[in-house]
N, C-alpha and C positions, 0 to 999 in steps of 0.2 A: 504494500500500500504506500502510495506516495504521500509526501507532506500535505499536498493539496487535498487528497482523499481524506486524510485524517481531519483536516480543518473542516471540510464540508460535513463530515460525520458529526463532529462536535457541534457545529452550528445547527444542523438538523435536529440533534437531540435537544439543544437549548430551546429551539422554536417549538418543539412538541411538548415541552414541559407544561404541566397544568399549574397555574399560580393560584394561591389562596391566602386568606388572612391566617396568621398563626392561631393555634388553638387558644381560646380564652381571650383573644383580642376583642376589645369593645371600643369603638371609635365614636367620638362626639364631634359633630361637624358645625362649622359656621362658614358661610360663603358670601363674598362680596365681588361683584363684577367678574373679574378674571382671576381671582385668588380664592383659595380655600384654606381654612385653618382646621387641622385635625388634631384632636387630643386623643392619644392612645392611653386608655386607663390602665392597661396591663403594664406599660413601661413608665407611665407618668410623664411622657414626653409630648410636646406640642410641635406640630410641623406646619410650615407654610408651604403650600403647593400651588403650582400654576393650574389653570383650568384643565388641561389635558391630564396632568397627574392626578388631580382630584377626581375627574371622571373615571379614570382607570381604576383608582382605588375603590371608588363607589361600585363599579362593576364587580370587582373582586369581593367586595363585602356582600354583594347579592349572591354570588356563587363562584366556585373555582372556574377558571377559564385559561385556555391557552392564549399565546400571543396572537395567533390567527383569529381566534374567536373575539378577542378584544378589538383587533383591527377591524373586523367585520362590524362590530357594534358601534365603533366610534368614528369610522372613516367619514360617513355622511355628516355626522354632527359637527365635525371639525373641518370638513371640506378639504381633506387631505388624501393623497394617493395611498391606497392600502399598503403597498410595499414600503414606501417611505415611512408610513405610520408604524408598520411592524418593526422597523429598525428602531424607531424612537421608543416604542413600547417595551422592547427588549431591554433597552438602557434604563427606562423608568422602573421596570420590575426588578432589575438587578439593584438599583438604588433603594427600592423599597425593602429588598432583602437585607441590605446593609443596615437600614434604619429599623428593622424589626417590624415593618408595617405589612409585609407580605413575604411569602416563601414558596418555593416550589413544593408541590404536594408530593408526599412520599408514596411510592407505589406499594 
């Protein structure tokens, strides 16, 4: 397997992961224009999110989703190309993972 094949395999795996809120996470929301403030009662942390990140987290709060499912749900709302949106959503979900707001679901 070439390095390119390995990279494509890893990217494919990351895109197919199902994202969800961590067990026990309870989020409190406030929204203004293009910003959202989310308080995570499990961690005691407050986060300022842009509109796309807030909508993404709200979708994950409703139910676990893959990046493709998120892109399908949000592309029209934000008038973005689904592929470009998928790339942005992958970064957003990774950032949520670092912040403890979302995580890849365990199989």
